[in-house]
N, C-alpha and C positions, 0 to 999 in steps of 0.2 A: 394457515398460523399452526402450527404444532404442541403440544403438548411434550414437557420434557419430565419425568417424573424421580422423584432422587430419594433414601432415605431426608433430605429435607425439605422433601414439596414438590408440588407439584406447580409447574412454571409452563403459560406458554409465552413461544417466539418463538419469533419472524424472523428473518434475514431486512435487509434493505438496500433498496428501497421494496418493500414489500410490495407484495406479487401474488394475486392468491391464484393466479401459474407455475409460481412455483415448483417442482414438486421433491426444491432440494431442502434440505432441515436447516435452522440453527446451532447446528449442533450434533455432533459426531458421535462416535461410539468410544474416541481416547476422550470424551471432555465428559460422558457417560463412565468409565473408566477412573481416571483422577476424581470426580467429583462418589465415585463406591469407596474409593481409597481413602480417603475423608476424609467417608460417612463414619468407616471401622474402626480409623486412628484417633479422632477426634478426639473423645473420655479420657484415654490417655495418657501421660505426659508428653508427647507429641502435639498436647490439643494447638489449635489456630486460637493462638495469644498473641496481641502485641501488634502491631502495621503485617500486612497483607496485605503482598502488591502480587498480582495476576498480571503476565507478562503473556500478547501478543493472544490472548482471549480472542477469537476468531468474528460472531455477533453477541459481544456479550454474556454471554447462558455458563458462563462458568462466574462471572460479578454478582448478578440476579438471584444466582441459587446460592451463595456468600457474599450476600447483602450485609444481613446483621454480622457478617465481622466484619465492614465497613470497608475494604479491599477499595486500592488504590488501581487503576491500571491503566496499561502502560500498552501503546499501539503506535501502529506508524501509519495506521487508517484511518480513516475520515470518514467511510463506508461505516467501519466497526465500532467510532463513537456514534456514529449520528441510529446505528442500530442497538446501541444501550445503552440510548437514554430511549428509548422508544419503549425498548420487552424491562426496562425500570421501574416503569410512568403505568405499563401493561400490565403489571404484577405487584401495584399499587407500594410500591419504592419508594420516602420520600426524596426529592431533589436534594444530593449532598451526601446522600448517604457513600455514592460510591465517587470517591472524585477520581477524574479521567487528568490522566498527561499523557504527552505521546512524547515518542522514544528521542523526538528534538528538545524535551526538559529534562531538568532533575529533575532524579531520584529522589524517594523520604530519605532522610539521614540515615534508618537503622532497619532493618526486614528483618523482618522475626518468620515471616513465610513468604517465601518465595516459589510459586507456585509456574510453570513452563510450559507456554503448549507453540510447540516448536515447531519457527517462523517457514517460509519459502526457503528462504533461500539463508545458508551457513553464514553469512557473511553479516546478516542483519544479530544473529544468536552473537554469534563474536561482537560485533560493535558490544550490544546489554551486556555479556555478560563481563566486558573488561567496563563498563561504565556503573552495574549494580555491584562488583562481587565488591569493593571499597566496601558500603551499606551491610553483609549482611556480617555476620559473627560467628565463632562454630555452632552454639545454642539453632543456628537458623536453618527451620527442617524448609529443603529443596526439595518438589517432588515436581519432575518433565510431564511432558503429556506428550502422544504423537500417536499416528498412520505407523504402522510398521515399514512402512514405502520411505516416510520422515525420516526417521531415523539411523544413521549410518554408522560407521567403524567410527568419524570425520564428524559426526556429532555428541559422540561422548569423551574425543581426545580434548575435545572442549572442554566440554564440563572442568574434566579431569584437572585441566591446564588452569582453565582461569579460576575453578573457585576449590575441588576437590575430590576426591576418595568418587568413586562411583559406579552404582551399577543397575540394570536393568531388569526389568519386572518378564516375567510368562506375556505371549501373546495371549489378549485373552480380544474377539471378534476383530483381530487383524490389526490390533493396537495395544502401546504396552509404554509401558509406565520408566521415568530415568529415577533410582534413586542416590542424592548426593551430598556429601558433607562436608561442612564447608572446613579447608586448614585456611584458616590465618593468616599460619605462615607461609605461604607461598609468596612468591613475590610477586608486587605489585607491578603495570606501569602502564601507559594510557594504551586505547586504544588506539589500534592503528586507520582508524578512519576518522574526515575522509581522504580519500587517494584520491588525485588524478592521472589522466592522461593527453596526446597531443595529435588532435586529430588528425586523419589521410591528406592527402593532397589530395584533388581530386572531387572536389563536396562544394564548390565556393568558397564563399568570403569566408567561409567559417574557412577555410582547410586552415592545417599550422598550429590550427589556437590552443589551448591547452584548457578541457573545461573540469570539475569538478563532481565527486560525487563522494556521499554518503549511502553507509551502508543499505542494504537492499536494494537499491535502485538499475532498472531496468538495465541489463546491459554496461554496468557501473569496470569494467577492464579495455572495453574497448566501443566502438561506436556500431552500431548495427546494425545489419544487411540490409533493412528495410529502409531505415530511417536515412540511412548515403543515398536508399535510391529514391530516393523523392528529395536529399538534399540536390542531385539531383538532376533533376527535374520537377525545381519547384517555379511557381508562378514570377511574371516583374513585380515584388514588392516595392516599391520606388511608389512611395503618393498613397497608400490601401491604408491612409486613415489606420481600424484600430484592427488589430489583429489577435489574432488567440489563437496560441501552440496549446492542444490539448491532448489531455493525458500525454503530458511534459517531459518528465523525465528527468535528464540534466541538461534540458532545455535549446540544447545546440537549436533546434528548427524557430521557435524563438529569436535563438541567438542570432541566428542568422535574420530575422525581417526587421532587429534593431537595427543589425550592423546595413543592411540594405536601406534602409529610412531614418535616422536619427529621430525625426520628428515623429514617427511613427507612437500610438499605443500600443503597446503588447502588454496581449494578456497571458500568464502561463498559468495552463490545469492543469491539477494532478487530485487526488486522489494518494498519495503518500504522502507525511509530514518530509520523509528525507529526502524524499521529489525537490516535494517544494525550497526545500532548502536547494537544494544539488543548485536546483536554474539559479536559481539566486547568487549565488556564489560564482557559476558559470558567470552568465551577464556582469557582476558586478567589475570581475577579473579582467573581461572582453570587449567591456563598452561604457563603462566608467560607469558614474551619478547619474550621469545628465538625461542617459531614458528614463523616458516614460514608462514603465516599468508597474504591474499591478503579479502578483501569487496570492493565488486561490484557490484552499482546500476544500473542494467539495465532486458533490458526483455529478458528472458531465457538466453542463454548461447549465445546471441549476439555478446559481448565483448570480449568471448577464444578464441586464434585464434585456427583454423583447428590441430586436430592430434597432440593435445599436454596435453587431460587428461587422464588418467588410469583409475580412476576408479569417475562415480559420483550416490552418492547415492540421491535420491527426495520424498519427501512428496508432489506431486502438489496439488498445490487446482482448484475446480471444479465450484467456483462461480466468477465471473466478476463483484465488488458492488453485485449486486444482481440480477445478470442472471447468469441461472445457462446455464454450456457450458464445451465442451472439448480442448475448440480452446485453451487455455493459454497451456491444459497437450499436448498437439500437438508440441503444436512451442516449449515444452521441453524437449518433442523425442525426434525431429528434430535436436534440435540443439546438442543438444547430441552429438544423431550418427553421426557428421560432429565435433564439439572436441574431440571424443575419437582415442587415436590409435588407431592399429588395436591390435586385442585381450584384448583391451580398453572395458570393465565391466556396464550398468546403472544399478541399481537394483533400482527399485520401491518397495513402499507401497502403493494400495489404496483400496477405498472399493471392494468389488469380484463388485456390482451390477453392476461400469463404462466397466466392460468389456474391458482392458484399454492393454490386453494380443491379442487384434485380431490388434488392430492396432501394436503394439514392435514385433508382427507374420508380421507382413506386414511389417514393415520400417527397422528390422532387421536381416529377415529373421530366426527366431526362440525364445522363447521367452521358458521362463518351472517357474513353480511355485514352490521357494522353497522352502513357508511355510504359508499354511489357517490356519485361520479358520473361525467361522457362516459369523463374517465382515468383516473381511482383506487378503491380499492378498502380498504377496512379493514376487515380480515378478525379474527374472536376463536376461539381454541381451547382449548378445557379438558382438560387431563391428569385424566381421572377412574381 
């Protein structure tokens, strides 16, 4: 746990799931810069009055520090929501003080203060600015924040095109602020998301099918090469019972399982609400409504009862925001082992250099390399 010091007070904050060994803080210099700027301007005519919306808060640091303004938090991340709940409770904020909404929910009808922590993908920013622009007005205070490496010319152009005239601050501790003056006269258009693309040939039962991608979904305009490699090397899927597409993204792997055995129970799990919406749209468009499917926002397998799964298929991430770490994959592997029945299998595709076979052998007692090429491996571990 770390303590964030601001002009509004001090706050004890952690990431989610909480891990005392995690050296990373629940905020960074961009959050500090934004809170410091707000502390300097709140007493003026542009004070934080009316409906305050915070988009893209990473771990709830911003809404925790601004809780007395009863802000609305909008996020694509289940982990962010869980971290926010924990941090609010840790700092004595009453339930309901901060309203938690996802990027798939309708935003407030009127926004008087819009604080934007620049998200990890430009597409997610584009989608959200399209959705939020009709709710702001000429008097709305709009301030964005991000690390210098996160704010590009394309970022500023989006603000200019969808909200109004935009300028940036000087950089402080490698962080920068974005100031935007909303222009209600700008033409408004619907978000261009979700988008669709057709899967290439050579990837089994899903070849030639169309997938749907909401903004921010991993590899939204194409099939990523790791997933493609796994699709070419899947185990027999018929008669598997309960199959989990873990970290499902747009749900292509789970779709392959559903098409191979319409009697199977397929669970799609991701921490991204946009990804889950993508997976559901992809499945329903290609497999209809007769398939038994569950879509679960969760931290890995945390929402799956122990001993209920026959097969887990996953292409795990090795980044959390911009931090490179295997912590997420390790939680996925541990959770998979707990959720699998005896004889159940975990199939993983990963970059060769990550060395996941070592972790899987330590956890399962054995790990088989099913397929490999110069970049990727497909690994199989069986619960004994």
